[in-house]
C-alpha positions, 0 to 999 in steps of 0.5 A: 523530485528526483527520478524514482523518488516517491512516498508510499502510504499503506495501512497494515493490519495484522490478522490471525492468519496473515498480514493485510495491506491497503494503499492510501494516496491522501494521508490527510483525507484518511486521517479525516475519515477516521473521525468522519466516516462520511468522507468517501473512500475513493478520495484517499484509497489508492485502489480498492484491492486488499493485498497480503504479505504472507506473514511478512509484516509490511515487507515482502511480496504483495499478492492480491488477497483471494476472497476465500482468505478474506472470508476466513479472516474478516467473515465477509468477501466484500472488499469494501467492508474489509478495506474499512476494517483494515483502515479502522484497525490497522496502522499507517506506514509511510515509506520514503523511496530513495531516488535512483542514482548512477549513470543514465546509459552505460552503453553510451560511455564506450562511444565517447571519445577522449 
């Protein structure tokens, strides 16, 4: 894998007031969990944080969702319950991030002698 190259998996849930994101590490375990909810969330959820995008869909700045926002959207402040709902009703998005290219240290170019 080249420098900076990575794959990011997230589940997007479009709520009535905002868009919510939960990050997933293991897509296969997530897909298995959808049919067998006995699989622990810790096996595939990246972090037990819910992010919101301020109605920007899957793009835009991600901020941690405040408990008041979770309570108004999901009728609970319990993040684990909110994560389960997002995982059940949201859509999986996989994003490939391109590797970085270019010179590694521009300041060294002026030191080279020809």
